[in-house]
N, C-alpha and C positions, 0 to 999 in steps of 0.2 A: 591792571595793578592788583597784586595779591594782597588781600587783607590780612592783617595780623591782629591778634587780640591785644588789648591794652596790656602793657608789660607787667603790671601788678596783678593781672588776672590770668596769666598763662597757665597756672596750675589749676586744673579743673576742681580738685578737692577743696580749694579755698572758697569757692562760691557754689553753694548748693543751689541747683536750679531744678525745683520740683516740677517736672514736666512728664507728660507722656506724649508720644508723637506717632503719627501715621503720615509720612511725608512722601511726596513724589517730587523728585528733583527737577527743576525747570531746566530745559536745555539752554545752553548759552548761545549767544549770537548777537547780531546787531538788533537793537531795539528801535522801533519807530517812535517810541515815547518813553519818558522816564519810568522807572519801576515805581508804581504808586501803591501806597498803603493808606487805607482808611482807618483812622484811629477813633473809635467811638468812646469818648471819655468825658464825664461831666466836671471833673476837677481840673481847673486851669493849670495849676502847678504840675500835675502829672503830664499834661500835654506839653508844657514847656520843657520839662526834664526829658521826656521821650524824644522830642525834637532835637535837643542838644546831644543826647546819647547817640541817636541815629546819625546826626551830622558828623559826630566825631569818628564813627566807624564806617559810614557809607554815605558820603555827601550827595551821591547821585540819587538817593531815595527821596521821592516826593511824598511827604507825610501830609495828608489831608485830615483835619480834625472835625469830627462831628460832636457837638456839645451835649447831645442826649440821644436816646435810642430812636426817637422819631426823626431827628435830623439825619441819622445814619440811613434810615429807610428812604427818606426823601432824596438824599444824595445818590443812593444806589438806584433809585427809580429814574433819575434824570441825567446820569452821567455814564460813560463807559465803565464797565466793571473794573475795579482796582485789581492789582495783582494779588493783594492780600488784605485781609481785614483783621484788625485787633479790636476786641470788644471787652469793655468793662461789663461786669454783670449788674452792678447796682447803679442804675441811671434813672433819671426822671423821664416821664412821658412814656417811654417804652424801655423795659429792662433789656439787658444784654441777651437774656434767654428768649425774650419775645422777638428781638431782632434776629437771633439765630434761627428760631422757628420760622420766621418769615423768609429768611434767606433759603432755608432748606425746602420750602414749599415752591419757590420760584425756579422753574426749570432752567432759566438762563444762568442761574448761579450754581448749578449742580456741581461744577468743578471749582468753585471759588474756595480758596484756602482761608481758613479762619483760625485765629488764635484767641483764646479767652485769656485776658490779662486782668486778674482780679485780686483784691485784697482778701478775699474769702478763701480760707483753706478747708472749708467744709466739704467732707466727702460726698454729701448729698448733691452739692453743686457740681462737683467733678463728675459724678455718675450721670447727672441730668444732661450735661453737655456732651458727655461721651455717647449717650443714647442718640443725640442729634448728629453724630458723626464728626465731632470736633477734631481738628488736627492736633491741637495742643492746648494745654491748660497750664498757665504759669501764675504762681502767686507773686504779686508785686514785691520786688525787693525793697529793702529798707534804705540802702545807701545808693548814691549816684554811681559809685564804682561797680556795684552789683548790677545796676541798671545798664551800664555800658556793656558789661559782660553778657547780659541777656540780649541786648541789641546786637552785639557782635554775633552771638549764637544764632539769632533769628536770621540775620543777613546771610550767614553761611547756608542755612537751610533754604533760604529763598534763592540762593544761587547768585546773589549780588556780590560783585567783586569790584 
């Protein structure tokens, strides 16, 4: 089934998506398991909204929430690697930067795709994650419509249809 963006979000100029990207498109085919995304985020409302946005544009995506950075590391240490990781930068116990540094040191996660999804528009944060080989940095949108557009855009890059 071909995904289409929400009708009110079809014109790209309406929703500025501040990102930079270095992507490798996943080849399509039959999957043995659902497309899994680990979302490390300490704000419950942000988790709920991301789940709703992803469900609206790609119900086949399985979103697993980690409530803080340590929980994300624990999940990655004890489960098969997800297809993608979305990290907030400002989290308790371990920051998103600390989680990203840990991921990059683990050889089994060498090819793991990571998106930083943060409320911080600070250039120093962008530069730091860029140095760690981040695939994408997105400043969290303000409205749910913008979040849906971001979710739709991410799903297209993930190759989820």
